[in-house]
C-alpha positions as CSV (number, residue, x, y, z in Angstrom):
1,M,-104.8,119.2,13.7
2,G,-101.0,118.3,13.6
3,A,-101.7,115.3,15.9
4,R,-104.3,113.8,13.5
5,F,-102.0,114.1,10.6
6,S,-99.1,112.6,12.6
7,K,-101.4,109.3,12.8
8,Q,-103.3,109.5,9.3
9,G,-100.8,111.6,7.4
10,E,-100.3,108.7,5.0
11,T,-103.7,109.3,3.7
12,V,-102.8,112.8,2.5
13,Y,-99.3,113.2,2.1
14,G,-97.6,111.8,-1.0
15,T,-100.9,110.7,-2.4
16,R,-102.8,111.8,-5.5
17,G,-106.5,112.8,-5.7
18,G,-109.3,110.0,-6.7
19,P,-110.1,107.6,-8.1
20,F,-113.4,109.0,-7.2
21,R,-114.7,112.6,-7.6
22,P,-115.1,114.5,-4.4
23,G,-118.5,114.8,-3.0
24,A,-120.2,117.2,-0.6
25,W,-119.5,114.8,2.3
26,W,-116.5,112.7,1.2
27,A,-113.2,112.7,-0.9
28,S,-110.7,110.0,-1.7
29,T,-106.9,109.9,-2.2
30,R,-104.9,107.1,-3.5
31,K,-101.2,105.8,-3.2
32,G,-99.9,102.6,-5.0
33,N,-103.0,100.0,-4.5
34,T,-104.6,101.9,-1.8
35,I,-107.7,103.9,-1.9
36,Y,-108.2,106.1,1.2
37,L,-111.8,107.4,1.6
38,H,-112.3,110.6,3.8
39,I,-115.9,110.4,5.0
40,L,-116.6,114.0,6.2
41,A,-120.3,113.5,7.0
42,W,-122.8,110.4,6.9
43,P,-125.8,111.6,5.0
44,E,-126.9,107.7,4.7
45,D,-125.8,104.3,5.6
46,P,-124.5,102.6,3.6
47,I,-122.6,104.8,1.3
48,F,-122.3,103.9,-2.3
49,L,-119.5,104.5,-4.6
50,P,-118.8,103.8,-8.2
51,G,-117.6,100.2,-9.3
52,I,-114.0,99.6,-10.0
53,D,-112.2,97.3,-12.2
54,R,-110.1,96.0,-9.2
55,K,-111.1,93.7,-6.4
56,I,-110.8,95.4,-2.9
57,V,-108.8,92.7,-1.0
58,R,-108.5,94.4,2.6
59,S,-110.3,97.1,4.5
60,A,-109.4,99.1,7.6
61,V,-111.0,101.9,9.6
62,L,-107.7,103.9,10.1
63,T,-109.5,106.2,12.7
64,G,-110.6,103.0,14.7
65,G,-113.4,100.7,14.3
66,T,-114.7,98.2,11.8
67,A,-116.5,98.8,8.4
68,E,-118.4,96.2,6.1
69,I,-117.5,96.6,2.6
70,R,-119.4,94.9,-0.4
71,Q,-118.3,95.0,-4.0
72,D,-119.9,94.0,-7.4
73,E,-119.2,95.4,-10.9
74,E,-121.6,98.4,-10.3
75,A,-120.8,99.7,-6.8
76,I,-118.9,99.5,-3.7
77,E,-121.0,99.7,-0.5
78,V,-119.3,101.1,2.7
79,S,-120.8,100.8,5.7
80,V,-119.5,101.7,9.5
81,P,-121.3,101.5,12.8
82,K,-122.4,104.8,14.2
83,E,-120.0,104.2,17.1
84,D,-117.3,104.2,14.8
85,R,-117.8,107.2,13.0
86,R,-115.8,110.2,13.6
87,D,-117.7,113.7,13.7
88,I,-115.2,115.2,11.2
89,D,-113.4,112.6,9.0
90,T,-113.8,108.9,9.3
91,I,-110.9,107.3,7.1
92,I,-111.1,104.0,5.6
93,A,-108.4,102.4,3.6
94,L,-109.1,100.0,0.6
95,D,-106.4,97.9,-0.6
96,L,-106.8,96.6,-4.1
97,D,-105.5,93.3,-5.8
98,G,-104.3,95.1,-8.8
99,L,-101.8,97.7,-10.5
100,A,-102.9,100.9,-11.7
101,I,-101.9,100.9,-15.4
102,E,-101.5,98.6,-18.5
103,I,-99.7,99.0,-21.5
104,Q,-101.4,97.4,-24.2
105,A,-100.7,96.5,-27.8
106,K,-103.4,95.9,-30.6
107,R,-102.8,92.7,-32.6
108,G,-105.6,92.2,-35.1
109,D,-108.7,93.4,-33.4
110,R,-107.6,92.6,-29.8
111,W,-105.7,94.2,-27.4
112,E,-102.7,92.3,-25.5
113,T,-101.2,93.7,-22.3
114,F,-97.3,93.5,-22.3
115,A,-96.5,95.8,-19.5
116,T,-97.9,97.0,-16.3
117,G,-97.3,99.4,-13.4
118,G,-98.2,100.5,-10.1
119,R,-99.1,104.2,-10.8
120,I,-98.4,107.3,-13.0
121,R,-96.4,110.0,-11.6
122,D,-93.1,112.0,-12.4
123,G,-89.9,109.9,-12.6
124,V,-91.8,106.4,-13.0
125,A,-90.3,104.2,-15.7
126,I,-91.9,100.9,-16.8
127,E,-89.4,98.7,-18.4
128,F,-90.6,95.8,-20.8
129,A,-89.3,93.7,-23.7
130,P,-89.0,95.5,-27.0
131,V,-92.6,95.0,-28.9
132,T,-93.1,95.5,-32.5
133,V,-96.6,97.0,-33.2
134,Q,-98.3,100.1,-34.8
135,V,-100.8,100.8,-32.3
136,V,-100.5,100.9,-28.4
137,R,-102.5,102.1,-25.6
138,L,-102.1,103.2,-22.2
139,N,-105.0,101.6,-20.0
140,V,-105.5,103.4,-16.7
141,T,-107.3,100.7,-14.7
142,K,-107.6,102.3,-11.3
143,A,-109.0,105.8,-12.1
144,I,-112.8,106.2,-12.4
145,D,-112.7,109.8,-13.9
146,G,-109.6,109.0,-15.9
147,P,-106.2,110.4,-15.4
148,T,-105.7,114.0,-15.7
149,I,-103.0,115.5,-18.2
150,W,-100.9,116.2,-15.2
151,E,-100.6,112.5,-14.5
152,L,-99.4,111.6,-18.2
């Protein structure tokens, strides 16, 4: 177990859960613009995940081999050849094209982004020029289930 974590520890240590809810056969973690999929069993091929707002720009099977990733607005399709799957944990990294959050101001009936950030966590500060508005919102663009209160 220790040998495995020395190679793929980045997919667990220093990450947050999500953005996808864990299932009976898989889980996900995230760090920065990268989602790590931990496929614990392959009940079907391909595997379908919910769609996300960001584009996947690169993928890699960290446990060795190749993956085919297809993405549209509705779903992410993940397929790994049988010979590249691990019995216990096939790990796939998905690098995204965007940041995790936007801070937006409401002007009239439309929202304008005035600041972006990589991820929400303790000690993170996002600096931006002063904005004079009455309504602002934090738009979390990378989470599927929304942030937990711990992240805010």
